C-alpha positions in Angstrom: -2.6 3.2 -55.3 -2.1 1.5 -51.9 -2.5 3.5 -48.6 -0.5 2.4 -45.6 -1.4 4.7 -42.7 0.9 2.8 -40.3 3.9 3.0 -42.7 4.7 -0.6 -41.9 7.4 -0.8 -44.5 9.4 2.2 -43.5 11.7 2.8 -40.6 11.8 6.1 -38.6 14.9 8.2 -38.7 17.3 7.5 -35.7 18.2 11.1 -35.0 19.9 12.3 -31.8 16.7 13.4 -30.0 15.1 10.0 -30.4 18.2 8.2 -29.1 18.3 10.5 -26.1 21.7 12.0 -26.9 20.8 15.6 -27.2 17.8 17.2 -25.6 16.5 14.1 -23.7 19.8 13.4 -21.9 20.2 17.1 -20.9 16.7 17.2 -19.6 17.4 14.1 -17.4 20.5 15.8 -16.0 18.6 19.0 -15.3 15.9 17.0 -13.5 18.4 15.1 -11.3 20.2 18.4 -10.5 16.9 20.0 -9.5 16.0 17.1 -7.2 19.4 17.2 -5.6 19.0 20.9 -4.9 15.5 20.4 -3.4 16.9 17.7 -1.1 19.6 20.0 0.1 17.1 22.8 0.7 15.1 20.5 3.0 12.2 19.7 0.6 10.1 17.1 2.4 7.0 15.0 1.8 4.1 15.4 4.2 1.2 13.3 5.3 -2.1 14.5 6.7 -4.0 12.0 8.9 -7.7 12.1 9.4 -9.2 12.1 12.9 -10.5 8.5 12.1 -7.0 7.3 11.4 -5.6 8.9 14.5 -8.3 7.3 16.6 -7.5 3.9 15.0 -3.8 4.3 15.6 -4.5 5.3 19.2 -6.0 1.9 19.9 -9.3 3.2 21.3 -12.0 0.5 21.8 -13.4 1.0 18.3 -9.9 1.6 17.0 -9.6 -1.6 14.9 -11.7 -3.2 12.1 -12.8 -5.7 14.7 -13.8 -3.1 17.2 -11.3 -4.5 19.7 -8.7 -2.3 21.5 -5.1 -2.7 20.6 -4.5 -4.2 24.1 -7.2 -6.8 23.6 -5.8 -7.7 20.2 -2.4 -8.2 21.7 -3.9 -10.5 24.3 -5.7 -12.5 21.6 -2.5 -12.8 19.5 -0.5 -13.9 22.5 -3.2 -16.6 23.1 -3.0 -17.7 19.5 0.8 -18.0 19.6 0.6 -19.9 22.9 -1.8 -22.5 21.6 -4.8 -21.4 23.8 -7.3 -21.7 20.9 -6.0 -25.1 19.9 -7.6 -26.8 23.0 -10.7 -28.9 22.2 -12.9 -27.1 24.8 -12.0 -23.7 23.4 -12.6 -24.8 19.8 -16.0 -26.1 20.8 -16.9 -22.8 22.5 -15.7 -20.9 19.4 -17.7 -23.1 17.1 -20.9 -22.7 19.2 -20.5 -18.9 19.2 -19.8 -18.8 15.5 -23.0 -20.8 14.7 -25.0 -18.5 16.9 -23.5 -15.3 15.3 -24.2 -16.7 11.8 -27.8 -17.5 12.7 -27.3 -21.3 12.3 -28.8 -22.1 15.7 
């Protein structure tokens, strides 16, 4: 006697519920109908923001990962776009400060 727990040689019956014609299709229609009714009734998602996220969004001095204010970040971005940091003397200064910050001097 051979035992085949996976029943690899047989095929399951293709009844209406497996094909989604009976119960499954009706359930999908009911769900769609319920969602449409909720939308009409004004059901809405909501989001709660922590004080930390509000502080960050407000652009306070410690309001970014870098610790820079939103205004200072805008200034830096404007300088990057304008090519300010591409000048040799600025690159030299940045390199010196980076070496110092990394403890390489």
